[in-house]
N, C-alpha and C positions, 0 to 999 in steps of 0.2 A: 339364626336364631328363632327367628319366627318360626319358619318351619319344623323345628324341633319341638316349640311349645304346640303347634299345631295337632303333630303325631305325636304327644303327651299325651293332649286332651280327649283325641279318639278315642287313645287308647283307654288311659283312664274312663271314660263314659263306659265304653266297652264290654269293659273289666268292674265297672257299677252294676251292669245290667247283668253280666252272668254272677256275681254275688249276691245280688238281692233276688235272682233266680234261685239259686240255690236255700237259700235260705226261706223265700216262699214254700217252697217244697215241704220243709221240715217245719215251716209255722203249720200248715196245711196236716200236714204227719200229726203232730202233737196236738191240733184242735181236734181230732177224733178220738183223743183219750182223755182230754183235759174235761174241768166242769168250768174251764171258764175259754170254752171253744167259740163260744160270739165273738168277743173282742180279739181271740188268736185268728179266727178266718178275717176280721176285718183287717188287723195287721197283715196277713198273708194278703189279703190281696190289695193293700195301700205297696205290698214292697213289688207286686206284681207294673201296678200301675206306673211305678218308680221304674222295674227293670224297664217296660215299653219307653217311658220317656226317654231315658238316657239312652239305650240302643236307635228309639228316632235321632238324637243327637248325635251319638256315635259316627251310623251311616252317613248321617250328611250332610259330619265333618269331613270323614274320606272323602266325601263326595270332592269337598273343596279343595282337600289338600291333593289329590291326584287331579285334578283341574276335568274331570270324567266322570259321565256317570259312574256310581258304587257297585257296580256289579258285574265284574269280567274274569272272576275264578273262583275255584270250590272253597275258598277262606269266605270270600266277601257272599257268596250264595249261605252260607252257614249259619251268618248272621240276618240276612233276609229271612230264612225260615225259621230261626229263633223269633224273631220280630211280627213273623207273622201267626204262629203261634200264640204269643203274646196275647199281638193285638186281637186275634180269631177269641179267643177266650173271653176278653174283657167285651165285646162286640156281642156276641153271643150265648154266653154261659154265666157273667158275671150278675145281670138282672133279675136270673133265675135263683140264684141262690143256692146252686147243686155247685158243693162243694169239694165233692169228690174228686170230678173232671178236675179240681186247683190241684191238687199235687200231681198230678197224670201231666195236666200241662205243662207245666213248671220244671218238670221232672224229665220231659221230654224238650222242653227249651236250652236248661242245663246241657244233658247230652251234646246237642249241638254247639253249645258251646266250647264246650271240651274237646269236642271231634275236630273244633275249624282249631282251637288254640295249639295244639298238638300235630298239626300240620305242618311240613316242613316249614324254613323262614322264610323262603321264596314265593312261599304262598301270601305271608300275610305283609310281608315288604311289596310297597305299590313301586311298580314296576313298567314302564311302557307296553303297551297293549300289542299283541300279534297281529299281524296286517290283517287277518279273518276277520277280529275281532272291534276292527276299525270299520264301525258300520253306524248310523241311526239305528239300526233293526234290533241291536243288541235290546235297550234300554226299552222299545215297545217288545216285544219278544221274549225276555227272558222274567222279568218279574211277575206278570202274569202265571207263568210257570209253576217258580217256585212258592207263591202266595197257594196256589191250587193244592199243590205239595205240600205244606205245610196245613191246610184245609182236609184234606182229604186224611192226614194223619190225627185231626182234631176228630173227625169222625168216627174213627177205628180205635180210639180211646172212648170216646163217649158209646160205641157198640159193647168194648168191652164192661161198661160199667151197666151197659141193659140186663147183659148175660146175666150180672152178680144180681141184679134188683130182681132179674126174673126168674131167678134159682138156679139158673145151669152153669152147676160150680163146676162140674167136671169138664164143662164144653169150654166155662172160662180158664180153665187152667190150661188146657192144652191150644188153646191160641196162644197164649200168654206165651207161654215160654217155648210154642215158633214162632212169635215176632223175636222171642230174646235170642233164641239160635241164630235168626237172619240175620238180626242187629250183627250179634259175635262173629257171623261169616264176614260180614261189610269191614269190621273192626279188622280185623284179623287180613283181607284183604289191603288194608290204607296201610296198615304199619307195621307188615312182617314180611317176609321173604316165604312163606306155605305156598306150594302147586298149588296154583289155582284151579287146577280140576278138583282138589280135591276141598277146595269152598266153593265151588256151584256146586257139588251135590250138596254139600254140607245145607245151602241155601235152598237153593229147585229139591232137596230129598226131604230136608225136616219142613220144609213148608206144604209141599203134598201132603205129607202123609199128615202132619199135623191138622192142616185143615179139613180132612178126609175124615180123620179121628175124631176133630171138632165136633161137625157136624153130625156124624152117627152122633152123637152122646147128646147130642140134643134131649132128647127123650127120657133123658136122667135129669131129676127136679126134686133140687131140697126145700121141700113146703115152708118149712120154718127160714129160711130168707128171700119169700116173695113178698115186694113193694112193689104189686101191680104200675104204684102213680110215682113213681119213681122212675118205672123201668117205661115209662111211657115218654117222661119225662126225656130221657137219655137219648128213645128212641129220637124223640124232636133235634134235639140237636144234632147228630148224625146226618139226619135227613138234611136241613137246612145248615149244615156244613156243607156237603157235595152239592147243594141248589145255588152255593155261591159258586164253588169249587169250580164245579164241572165246567160250566161255561168260561172260566177263566182257561181252563186248561184247550177247551175246544180252540177259543183265540191264542192260544199259548201254540197249538199245531197248527194251524192256520198261516198265522205270521210266518212262523219256522220255516212251512213251503215258499211264501214271499224270500225271505232272505237266505235260504236253501238256493232260487232258482236264480237270484241275486250275483249271490258267490259265486256258483256252481253250473248255473243252468239249465238247472233241470229242479222240479219242485217237490221230486221225493224218490230219495234213492236206497228204500230198504235200507239205510244204515240201522245196527243192531238198539240202539239209542230211538230211533226213530219211532223203530216198527214196534218199541216196547210202550211208547208214548201211547202208539195207535192202541195197544195192547189194555191198556191203562185203563184210556177211555174208553170201550166198548163195555170195560164192567162195570167202571160206574152209569154206562148207559144204559145197561141193563139191572142195575137197581134201581135207576129213575123207572124203567118199564115197570119190573115187578112190583116195583112199588106202587106206579100209577095202579094197576090191573089187581091188585090186592092178591098176588095169585102165591106169595108166599109170607109166613107168620113173622114178628118181627122181631123172634128171637132168629130167624136162618136169612133175614135181611142184615141182620148184626153181623151175622158170618160173611155174608159176601162183601160189607162193608168191611171189614179185617182183612178178607182175603185183597182187597182195594188196599188197602194198609198197605201191605206186602209190596205187592205188584208195583206202590208208589215209589217206594223204597230202592224198588230192584231197579227203576227207570231212573230215579235221581241221584242215585249212590251206586248201584251195586256195580251199573254198568262199566263205569269207573274204577271200582275196586277187584272188584272178581274178574278181570280178564278177558270180558267177551269185546273189546276194539271197536273199531269203527270211530268213525270223521267224529264225533261226540267226547271220547276216550282222553281224559285229564290223565290218563299213564295209572301208575302204581306209585303211593307214596312210601317212603320206607321212615 
């Protein structure tokens, strides 16, 4: 009876967090068209804070219920991802009063709540760990990775807004369509039986073509949409997010090698997901290098950040859902 009540409390906290994230999204959207925007934005901030608090409680309660660290499967990782998105917004953006990122952050969190809730029941049910995950390395290696993925995505969302306020509307539209197609490929790979070769082509083809065209379209400027001050703010938010996330990813990659040596006797095996994590790391290292040496404009750096977002999605979810295989693959879910 006690076990059931704990399970129900955990699910209630998680559901409340998902609902408040969805409500926050609509509140931010409504704030853009309402004359009471200040009060509506304040309500949206309260909703995000409430969702973050409830999700924190839900994750902690799940850990007590499972009698282990609550990050052992894809479902639990989506909870951590949503938690980090909401927390990242509260930490990096809220005090700046830049509410446009609020609706994107809350939408992203809501999408991950839905993605997790639609996974099979055996992902959501607490079950004994497989032998490979029974290690203290799990709670050292995995949380920094998931948090870094969320902050990289937050950086990419801020970069979309930087393009908007810099007047690069065509480039923004192409980048947004590319992200939507990439997410669609991942969702189709997770929930359907479509041939993975087509989904890989959709993800890789749309990403390469879309970001190339987005980069080439930066010369097209809609002068009436330009707000240099806001563009600089979102550029700074993107930089701060990456500055926090890259060390976390670095730590995650290093501890992953240590765990691999402990479990498999080798620090690096060129597993597809390992290799993709390295590519993602290199893309953000390139961002930092280019920014420090002022080799690209803020708009081109935004494109680099958005490319990093797509690589992050591929590293985190793509190899699980698009059939690339490897030691880190969770398989495909129907």
